N, C-alpha and C positions, 0 to 999 in steps of 0.2 A: 699270437707265437712267443715271441719273444719276450710278452710283457709277462705270461707263463714263469717263464724261464727264469726272467728277472726277480719275480717274487718269489722262486721256490728256493733262487740262488742266496737273495736279501734272506729266509727264514731259517737256512744252513747257517749262516754268516751269524746269525744272532744266536741260535744255540748254540754256538760253537764257543761263545765269548769264556773270556778267562771265569767270572763267575759261576758261568751255568755250569764250566766244566769242573767247576772246583766245590760246586752243591753236589754233582752228578756224583764224584770221588767218595763226597764226606757219607750220601748217601751208603754206598758200596762197602766202603769198611764199618760205617756201624753195623752192615747187615753181615757183613762175615764176622764182625766180632761177636756180635750178638747170638747169631747160630754156633759158631763154636764155642762160645762158653757155654753154651745151652746143653750141647750135646758133652762136654767136657766136666759136669758140674757136677755128675756123679762119681767121676774119679777124683776129682780132685775137689773135695765137699770143704772147703773154707769160706766164712763170709764175704771176704773181697767179692767172690764169685758174684755173687749179688748186686754187687755194683756196678759192676762189668756191665753184664748182663740188662740190670735199670738203665742206667746211663745211655748203656747203645742203643736200646730201645726208643728213650726220648730223642736223643740225636736224630735217629732214623725217622720219627714220625715228623718232627720239628725241619729236617730238612726236604723231609717230604710233601709237609704245608708249603715251603717256601717254591719248590717244584708248582705247587695245583697254582700260587698265584703267580707265577712270574710268569708272561706272555713269551720268553723265550723260545717255550718249550712246546711240542705239538702236544695235542688232544688226546691223542693213543699216548705217545708217552706217560702224560700226564696221569689218565688211567691207568694204566699198568704200573705206575709206582704206586700211585695211590690202591690200587687193590694190593699188590704184594705186601705195601706196609701195613691195612688194616687186617690181612690175615695172620700175617704175623704179629702184629701184636696182641691178637688174639689168641694163638697158638701159647706165647708167652706173655703169663700174667706179670712176669714180676714189675715191672712199673708200678701196678695196682698198689703194691706194698710199703712201697716209699714213706707214704704218712706211718703205717703200721712200725714200720721198722725206726724210724725216726722219735717215734712217742712210748719205741718197748712194748707196743700193743700186739706181744705176742700171744698165740695160742696155745692150751698145755693139754694135752694126753694122757691119762695114764694108766697102766695095767699091763698083765701080761697080753703078747701078741694073739690075735687068736690067727692069723697067718706071718709066717714065717720062711721068707724061701727067697733066696740069691737070683736073681735074673739077668740077663747079659742081652738084650735087645739090639745095639749097639757094638761095632768098632770099637768106639770111643770108651768104653767100660763097663761093667757092671755095677749091678748097686744091689742093695738089701730090700727086698719089699714086706715091710710089715705092714700089719692090721689091728690097730688098738682105739678102742671103740668106736669103732664102724668110721674109722680115720684114714685111712690109707696115703702111706707116708713113704720114702724113701731113704734109707739110711747107708752110710757110708759103708762097704766090704769088711772093714775091719773089725764090726763086731761079730765073734766068734759065733759059732752054730749050738755052740754047749749054753749058751746064754737066752735060748728060745721059750725056757718054760720061767723067766726071770722078770722079774716088772719094772717094766720104762717107764722114765718120764721125761717127753720130748715136747719140746718148745716149737713154735713152727711158726710161718707167718697166711697171713687167713687164705690170701687169694692164690699165689703160686706153692704153697707147701713146702716151703723153702725151709731146712730145718735150719734153728737157731742155734740151738743146745739139745743134750739128750744124757740124759742118765740111766745108767744100768744099774739097780740093786742088787746088793749079793744076795746069793738064796736065804740068808739068816732075817736078813732084811725084807726079801721076798716073801716069805713066810709072814713075819711079824703083819705086814699090810694084809696078806691074804687073810687073816686070824679077824683084820679089822672090817673087813667088807662084806 
């Protein structure tokens, strides 16, 4: 019985080493930063938000890999951290767009939106849902409702559909584009 108690206390001492604590803290901070930035990306639609989300996702994945291969952590801990990390990486695909961002490989859609409505599913903020050329995208709410019948040119990243830039043409420019189409 004493051997089992000694073994369990030795395991507890291992998992409470300063490096193990640091890794866990990094994982939790990355989780919080990524989740917070993801919720706020519609409220504050600026390009730096992309980097906050992407880098925190990569740090989360890296710290999870360290947790997996470090023998200090119990099997249950490793499994839980891994599952949480995998779920978050699939829910938040911004990290997949880093190569597209760096090479300016943006996708572009142009046209008058088929759908144009303001939505606010979260307390974090509302966004403008538009559907152009069968692509559903989120624009900032600063776009006026009176622009719903105008021509949009939207540059976005392929996986996360993060809006890099957009332009709304004037009524005259929209009419000219419509005649050409």
